[in-house]
C-alpha positions in Angstrom: -74.8 -98.5 19.9 -77.6 -97.2 22.0 -75.3 -97.5 25.0 -72.7 -95.4 23.3 -75.3 -92.7 22.3 -76.6 -92.8 25.8 -73.2 -92.4 27.2 -72.4 -89.5 24.8 -75.6 -87.8 25.7 -74.5 -87.6 29.3 -73.7 -84.0 30.0 -70.7 -84.8 31.9 -69.2 -86.6 29.0 -70.0 -83.6 26.8 -68.2 -81.2 29.2 -65.3 -83.5 29.4 -65.0 -83.7 25.6 -65.3 -79.9 25.4 -62.6 -79.4 28.0 -60.4 -81.9 26.2 -60.8 -80.0 22.9 -60.0 -76.7 24.5 -56.9 -78.1 26.1 -55.8 -79.5 22.7 -56.3 -76.1 21.1 -54.4 -74.4 23.9 -51.6 -76.9 23.6 -51.5 -76.4 19.9 -51.4 -72.6 20.3 -48.6 -72.8 22.8 -46.7 -75.1 20.6 -47.1 -72.7 17.7 -45.9 -69.8 19.8 -42.9 -71.8 21.0 -42.2 -72.9 17.5 -42.3 -69.3 16.2 -40.1 -68.1 19.1 -37.5 -70.8 18.5 -37.6 -70.0 14.8 -36.9 -66.4 15.5 -34.0 -67.3 17.8 -32.7 -69.7 15.1 -32.9 -67.0 12.4 -31.0 -64.6 14.7 -28.4 -67.2 15.3 -28.2 -67.9 11.5 -27.6 -64.1 10.9 -24.8 -64.1 13.5 -23.4 -67.3 12.0 -23.4 -65.8 8.5 -21.7 -62.7 9.8 -19.0 -64.8 11.3 -18.8 -66.9 8.2 -18.4 -63.8 5.9 -15.1 -62.9 7.5 -12.5 -63.9 4.9 -10.3 -65.8 7.5 -9.2 -68.3 4.9 -8.0 -65.7 2.5 -6.3 -63.7 5.2 -4.7 -66.8 6.6 -3.3 -67.7 3.2 -1.9 -64.2 2.9 -0.5 -64.4 6.3 1.1 -67.8 5.6 2.7 -66.3 2.4 4.0 -63.3 4.4 5.5 -65.6 7.0 7.6 -67.2 4.3 9.4 -63.9 3.8 9.1 -62.3 7.2 10.5 -64.5 10.0 9.0 -62.3 12.7 5.5 -63.2 11.5 6.1 -67.0 11.4 5.2 -67.6 15.1 2.0 -65.5 14.9 1.0 -67.4 11.7 1.6 -70.8 13.4 -0.6 -69.8 16.3 -3.2 -68.5 14.0 -3.5 -71.8 12.2 -4.5 -73.6 15.4 -7.0 -70.9 16.1 -8.3 -71.1 12.6 -8.8 -74.8 12.8 -10.7 -74.5 16.1 -12.8 -71.7 14.7 -13.5 -73.7 11.5 -14.5 -76.8 13.6 -16.8 -74.7 15.7 -18.4 -73.2 12.6 -19.0 -76.6 11.1 -20.6 -77.8 14.3 -22.7 -74.6 14.4 -23.7 -75.3 10.8 -24.8 -78.8 11.6 -26.6 -77.9 14.7 -28.5 -75.1 12.9 -29.7 -77.7 10.4 -30.7 -80.1 13.1 -32.4 -77.5 15.1 -34.4 -76.4 12.1 -35.5 -80.0 11.5 -36.5 -80.3 15.1 -38.6 -77.2 15.0 -40.3 -78.4 11.9 -40.9 -81.8 13.5 -42.2 -80.2 16.6 -39.4 -81.5 18.8 -39.4 -78.2 20.7 -37.8 -79.5 23.8 -34.9 -80.8 21.9 -34.8 -77.6 19.8 -34.7 -75.5 22.9 -31.7 -77.4 24.2 -30.0 -77.1 20.8 -30.7 -73.4 20.7 -29.0 -72.9 24.0 -26.0 -74.9 22.7 -26.1 -72.8 19.5 -26.1 -69.5 21.5 -23.0 -70.6 23.3 -21.3 -71.9 20.1 -22.1 -68.7 18.1 -20.8 -66.5 21.0 -17.6 -68.6 21.1 -17.3 -68.4 17.3 -17.7 -64.6 17.3 -15.0 -64.4 19.9 -12.7 -66.8 18.0 -13.3 -65.0 14.7 -12.8 -61.5 16.1 -9.5 -62.5 17.8 -8.3 -64.4 14.8 -9.3 -61.6 12.4 -7.5 -59.0 14.5 -4.4 -61.2 14.6 -4.4 -61.7 10.9 -5.1 -58.0 10.3 -2.0 -57.2 12.4 0.0 -59.5 10.2 -1.5 -58.1 7.1 -1.3 -54.5 8.3 1.6 -53.7 6.0 -0.2 -55.1 3.0 -3.4 -53.1 3.8 -1.5 -49.9 4.2 0.4 -50.5 1.0 -2.9 -51.3 -0.8 -4.5 -48.1 0.5 -1.4 -46.1 -0.5 -1.2 -47.6 -4.0 -4.9 -46.9 -4.6 -4.3 -43.2 -3.8 -1.2 -43.2 -6.0 -3.2 -44.7 -8.9 -5.9 -42.0 -8.6 -3.2 -39.3 -8.5 -1.5 -40.9 -11.5 -4.7 -40.9 -13.6 -5.0 -37.1 -12.8 -1.4 -36.5 -13.8 -1.9 -38.3 -17.1 -5.0 -36.2 -17.8 -3.1 -33.0 -17.1 -0.2 -34.1 -19.2 -2.5 -34.7 -22.2 -4.2 -31.3 -21.7 -0.8 -29.6 -21.7 0.7 -31.7 -24.6 1.1 -28.6 -26.9 3.1 -26.8 -24.2 5.2 -29.8 -23.5 5.8 -30.9 -27.0 9.5 -30.2 -26.7 9.9 -33.1 -24.2 6.8 -35.1 -24.9 8.7 -38.3 -25.7 10.3 -38.0 -22.2 6.9 -37.6 -20.6 5.5 -40.6 -22.5 8.5 -42.7 -21.3 7.9 -41.5 -17.7 4.2 -42.5 -17.9 5.1 -45.9 -19.4 7.8 -46.5 -16.8 5.4 -45.6 -14.0 2.7 -47.9 -15.3 5.4 -50.7 -15.3 6.2 -49.9 -11.7 2.5 -50.3 -10.7 2.6 -53.7 -12.4 5.8 -54.7 -10.6 4.2 -53.6 -7.3 1.3 -55.9 -7.9 3.6 -58.7 -8.6 5.5 -58.2 -5.4 2.3 -57.9 -3.5 1.1 -61.2 -5.0 4.3 -62.7 -3.9 3.8 -61.1 -0.5 7.2 -59.5 -0.7 6.1 -56.3 1.0 9.6 -55.0 1.4 10.2 -55.0 -2.4 6.6 -53.7 -2.9 7.4 -50.9 -0.5 10.6 -50.1 -2.4 8.5 -50.1 -5.6 6.2 -47.6 -4.0 9.2 -45.3 -3.4 10.1 -45.6 -7.1 6.5 -44.9 -8.1 6.4 -41.8 -5.9 9.7 -40.5 -7.3 8.5 -41.1 -10.9 5.2 -39.4 -10.3 6.9 -36.5 -8.6 9.1 -36.1 -11.6 6.1 -36.3 -13.9 4.2 -33.7 -11.8 7.2 -31.4 -11.9 7.5 -31.7 -15.6 3.8 -30.9 -16.1 3.7 -28.0 -13.6 7.0 -26.3 -13.9 8.4 -27.2 -17.3 6.0 -25.0 -19.4 7.4 -21.8 -17.7 10.9 -23.2 -17.9 10.5 -23.8 -21.6 9.0 -20.4 -22.1 12.0 -18.8 -20.5 14.6 -21.2 -22.1 13.2 -21.1 -25.6 11.6 -17.6 -25.7 12.4 -15.1 -23.0 16.2 -15.7 -22.7 16.9 -16.0 -26.4 14.9 -12.9 -27.1 16.8 -11.0 -24.4 20.1 -12.2 -25.9 18.9 -11.1 -29.3 18.0 -7.6 -28.0 21.3 -7.3 -26.2 23.3 -8.3 -29.3 21.3 -5.8 -31.4 22.0 -3.0 -29.0 25.6 -4.0 -28.7 26.2 -4.1 -32.5 24.3 -0.8 -33.0 26.3 1.1 -30.3 29.6 -0.5 -31.3 29.1 0.4 -34.9 28.5 4.1 -34.0 31.8 4.2 -32.1 30.7 3.5 -28.5 33.6 1.8 -26.5 32.2 -1.5 -25.2 35.2 -3.8 -24.9 35.3 -3.6 -21.2 31.8 -5.2 -20.9 32.9 -8.3 -22.8 29.4 -8.7 -24.3 30.4 -11.3 -27.0 32.1 -13.5 -24.4 29.2 -13.3 -22.0 26.7 -14.0 -24.8 28.7 -17.1 -25.8 28.8 -18.4 -22.2 25.1 -17.8 -21.8 24.3 -19.4 -25.1 26.3 -22.5 -24.3 24.8 -22.8 -20.9 21.3 -22.4 -22.3 21.9 -25.2 -24.8 23.0 -27.5 -21.9 19.9 -26.5 -19.9 17.6 -27.3 -22.9 19.2 -30.7 -23.2 18.4 -31.3 -19.5 14.9 -30.1 -19.9 14.4 -32.4 -22.9 15.6 -35.3 -20.8 13.1 -34.2 -18.0 15.9 -33.1 -15.7 15.2 -29.5 -14.3 18.1 -29.6 -11.9 19.4 -26.0 -11.4 17.7 -24.9 -14.6 15.5 -22.4 -12.9 18.5 -20.9 -11.1 20.4 -20.8 -14.4 17.6 -19.1 -16.3 17.0 -16.5 -13.6 20.8 -15.8 -13.7 20.8 -15.5 -17.5 17.9 -13.1 -17.4 19.5 -11.0 -14.7 22.8 -10.9 -16.5 21.3 -10.1 -19.9 19.2 -7.4 -18.4 22.2 -5.9 -16.6 24.4 -6.1 -19.7 21.8 -4.5 -21.9 21.3 -1.7 -19.4 25.1 -1.2 -19.3 25.2 -1.1 -23.2 22.4 1.4 -23.3 23.9 3.5 -20.5 27.3 3.5 -22.4 25.4 4.6 -25.5 23.6 7.4 -23.7 26.8 8.4 -21.9 28.6 8.4 -25.3 26.0 10.8 -26.7 26.2 13.0 -23.6 30.0 12.8 -23.8 30.0 14.0 -27.4 27.6 16.8 -26.6 29.5 17.8 -23.4 32.8 17.7 -25.3 31.4 20.2 -27.9 30.0 22.3 -25.1 33.2 22.2 -23.2 35.2 23.2 -26.3 32.8 26.1 -26.9 32.9 27.0 -23.2 36.7 27.2 -23.3 36.6 29.3 -26.4 34.1 31.6 -24.8 36.1 31.8 -21.5 39.3 32.5 -23.5 37.6 35.1 -25.5 36.1 36.7 -22.4 39.5 36.7 -20.7 41.2 38.4 -23.6 38.3 40.9 -23.8 38.6 41.9 -20.1 42.4 42.1 -20.4 42.2 44.3 -23.5 39.3 46.4 -22.1 41.1 46.8 -18.8 44.2 48.2 -20.4 42.1 50.5 -22.5 39.7 51.9 -19.9 41.0 51.2 -16.5 42.4 54.7 -16.0 39.3 56.3 -17.6 36.9 54.5 -15.4 39.0 54.1 -12.2 39.3 50.3 -12.5 42.7 50.0 -11.0 41.5 47.6 -8.2 40.3 45.1 -10.8 43.8 44.0 -11.8 44.1 41.3 -9.1 40.7 39.7 -10.1 41.8 39.6 -13.7 45.1 38.0 -12.8 43.3 35.3 -10.7 40.8 34.5 -13.5 43.7 34.2 -16.0 45.6 31.9 -13.7 42.5 29.7 -13.1 41.8 29.5 -16.8 45.4 28.4 -17.5 45.2 25.7 -14.9 42.0 24.3 -16.5 43.6 24.6 -19.9 46.4 22.3 -18.7 43.9 19.6 -17.8 42.0 19.7 -21.1 44.5 17.8 -23.3 44.5 14.8 -20.9 40.7 14.5 -20.9 40.3 15.3 -24.6 43.1 12.9 -25.7 41.3 10.1 -23.9 38.0 11.1 -25.4 39.4 11.3 -29.0 41.3 8.0 -28.6 38.0 6.3 -27.5 39.9 3.7 -25.5 38.0 3.6 -22.3 34.4 3.6 -21.0 32.3 6.6 -21.9 30.9 6.5 -18.4 34.3 7.1 -16.8 35.2 9.7 -19.4 31.9 11.5 -18.9 32.9 12.0 -15.2 36.2 13.6 -16.2 34.5 15.7 -18.9 31.8 16.9 -16.4 34.5 17.8 -13.9 36.4 19.7 -16.6 33.2 21.4 -17.8 32.3 22.4 -14.2 35.8 23.9 -13.6 35.5 25.8 -16.9 32.1 27.0 -16.0 33.3 28.4 -12.7 36.3 30.1 -14.5 34.0 31.6 -17.2 31.4 32.7 -14.7 34.1 34.6 -12.7 35.4 36.1 -16.0 31.9 37.1 -17.0 31.4 38.8 -13.7 34.5 40.9 -14.3 33.4 41.5 -17.9 30.0 42.7 -16.6 31.7 45.1 -14.2 33.8 46.5 -17.1 30.8 46.6 -19.5 28.7 48.3 -16.9 31.4 50.9 -16.3 31.9 51.6 -20.0 28.3 51.0 -20.9 27.2 53.7 -18.5 29.2 56.3 -20.5 27.7 55.1 -23.8 24.2 55.2 -22.4 24.8 58.6 -21.0 26.0 59.9 -24.3 22.9 58.6 -26.1 20.6 60.0 -23.5 22.4 63.4 -23.7 21.8 63.5 -27.4 18.1 62.7 -26.9 17.9 65.5 -24.3 19.5 68.0 -26.6 17.1 67.0 -29.4 14.1 67.6 -27.0 15.5 71.0 -25.9 15.8 72.0 -29.6 12.2 70.8 -30.3 10.9 72.9 -27.4 12.7 76.0 -28.7 11.5 75.3 -32.3 7.9 75.0 -31.1 8.1 78.3 -29.2 9.4 80.1 -32.3 7.1 78.4 -34.7 3.9 79.3 -32.8 5.2 82.8 -32.0 3.9 82.7 -28.5 3.3 86.4 -27.5 4.2 85.9 -23.8 6.3 83.2 -22.0 6.3 83.0 -18.2 9.4 83.8 -16.2 9.2 80.2 -14.8 9.6 78.9 -18.3 12.7 80.9 -18.8 14.1 79.6 -15.5 13.2 76.0 -16.4 14.9 76.3 -19.8 18.0 77.7 -18.1 18.0 74.9 -15.6 17.6 72.3 -18.4 20.5 73.8 -20.3 22.5 73.6 -17.1 21.8 69.9 -16.9 23.0 69.5 -20.4 26.2 71.2 -19.8 26.8 69.2 -16.5 26.3 65.9 -18.3 28.6 66.9 -21.1 31.2 67.9 -18.6 30.9 64.6 -16.6 31.1 62.5 -19.7 34.4 64.2 -20.8 36.0 64.0 -17.3 38.8 61.6 -16.4 38.4 59.5 -14.4 34.7 59.1 -15.1 32.5 59.3 -12.1 29.9 56.8 -13.2 27.8 57.1 -10.1 27.5 60.9 -10.3 26.9 60.7 -14.0 24.0 58.2 -13.6 22.4 60.2 -10.8 22.7 63.5 -12.8 21.4 61.8 -15.9 18.3 60.6 -14.0 17.5 64.1 -12.6 18.0 65.6 -16.1 15.7 63.2 -17.8 13.0 63.6 -15.2 13.1 67.4 -15.4 13.5 68.0 -19.1 10.8 65.4 -20.1 8.5 67.1 -17.6 9.3 70.5 -19.1 8.8 69.1 -22.6 5.3 67.9 -21.7 4.4 71.3 -20.2 5.5 73.1 -23.4 3.5 70.7 -25.5 0.4 71.4 -23.4 0.9 75.2 -23.7 1.3 74.9 -27.5 -1.8 72.8 -27.7 -3.8 75.3 -25.7 -2.5 78.2 -27.9 -3.4 76.4 -31.1 -6.9 75.8 -29.8 -7.4 79.4 -28.7 -6.3 80.6 -32.1 -8.6 78.2 -33.9 -11.5 79.1 -31.7 -11.0 82.9 -32.2 -10.6 82.5 -35.9 -13.9 80.5 -36.0 -15.7 83.1 -33.9 -14.5 86.0 -36.1 -17.3 85.3 -38.6 -19.9 86.2 -36.0 -18.3 89.5 -34.8 -20.2 91.7 -37.2 -23.5 90.0 -36.4 -23.3 89.7 -32.6 -21.9 92.5 -30.5 -21.6 90.4 -27.4 -19.6 87.8 -29.4 -17.3 90.5 -30.6 -16.8 91.8 -27.1 -16.1 88.3 -25.6 -13.6 87.4 -28.3 -11.8 90.7 -27.8 -11.5 89.9 -24.1 -10.2 86.4 -25.0 -7.6 88.1 -27.3 -6.4 90.4 -24.5 -5.9 87.3 -22.2 -4.0 85.6 -25.0 -1.6 88.5 -25.5 -1.0 88.7 -21.8 0.0 85.0 -21.8 -3.1 83.8 -19.9 -3.8 81.1 -22.5 -6.1 78.9 -20.3 -8.4 81.9 -19.5 -8.4 83.0 -23.1 -9.4 79.4 -24.2 -12.2 79.3 -21.5 -13.7 82.7 -22.7 -13.5 81.7 -26.4 -15.1 78.3 -25.9 -17.9 79.8 -23.7 -18.6 82.4 -26.5 -18.9 79.8 -29.3 -21.1 77.7 -27.0 -23.7 80.4 -27.1 -23.9 80.2 -30.9 -23.5 76.5 -31.4 -24.3 74.7 -28.1 -22.9 71.1 -27.9 -21.4 71.1 -31.4 -18.9 73.9 -31.3 -15.8 71.6 -30.9 -16.4 69.7 -34.1 -17.1 72.9 -36.0 -13.9 74.5 -34.8 -11.9 71.4 -35.8 -13.5 71.5 -39.3 -12.8 75.2 -39.6 -9.2 74.6 -38.6 -8.8 71.9 -41.3 -10.3 74.2 -43.9 -7.9 77.0 -42.9 -5.0 74.6 -43.1 
């Protein structure tokens, strides 16, 4: 024991033991590091393995096998893929076993063996990844049709759900054909089920055909949902209402005598009604084929026929009014023609109208020609056996011809009336001028004017000369209307001017007399007033009435400045 303690106390032994312990610790640390490194590599390989394992090769292969039973062109590919699958599966099994063994080795500290197995695993996993990728790509190429069909059917299912929702939201608008829509929805759902059955059986051709049916059914459903509400509005509302309006307008105008047989309204309404019934049957069955075209055609035809009926009614009213106007116009033209013929015979020589005979003959001939056309037009109008529109054209033409005839006749009538009317106007004016001349003479005698100027005598003589000239012109044959009118104008201007002058003189004389009479009361009181009034009287007797009035007014102004005029007027009223 002492020998051992002595030995252990030797420094060299202590150092050796310490070195050994350090080496053991270093080895242990290195082993731990390697173990951790190998475990990380193992975990990474396990992840890659699981990734490979997660690829559903078995499922895809089974699908591919099922497809190869119905598709001969896939059979060779599937046969090759089976061998590849077996190799890949064998490799995966080996990888799985090696992974387990390697894990045990790491746990047991057999790191050298683990290192070798990890290298083998790396190669096996890399090979497995390559095998699985290649096999997966091959199987995907075989299952490509199925994948595409699955994607397509998923989209179609989503669209179908949306269509069902839209259909339910529009149920009130689609109530007329709701059973058809429900049948369509049910049939489409059955098609989806049939598609799944064909897909399960891997009969992709029949599944593809079923997709075509599904699309067609959904397209029909979509069309019913989107376009049928408007079609139903037109077919059950707009078109029947337009037909009702047309029938009402037709009956109303027919009952008041409008000729409408040529429009064949009742026949067209019957055709449209029958066609509309057939279209409604199609819509109820969910078949919109040509319905929109039919409805648009119905609306167009109904609108056109209603416009035609209304136009015939309006033309009928215009025709009745124009017929009455034409009859009245003919009567007026005939009356005017007879008038100008009668007047011409009576006054042609008197007024020198011999050159008007040809015009009257032409107007008479034109009126006779128009009169010959009237029975044909009016017989058709009275029989009411043709369109008012066509009759209106004939009636307008007749009316225009009559208007032209009547206008030419009225022009002749105006010439005759102007010729004869000038004489009548001249006679009336002559009477007025004679009355005015008499009034002037009466005023001169009434107011006993002490002195009348020589100019006045000359003017009166000239006025009388105008009177005699007018009387002579009026009684002459033929009557010179132009000379008569010019002489009459001169006479009127001159005599009326003379009449105004006489009125002014009379007014001045009356004022002078009233002023002198008013001033007489102051003669005895004021000598200058007496002297000025005497001077005014002398001017008055000499015919200088304006001077007399000026002197008299100035005299009274001295007595009653600013108020003399009213006082004179009051005095004149008292005297009267």
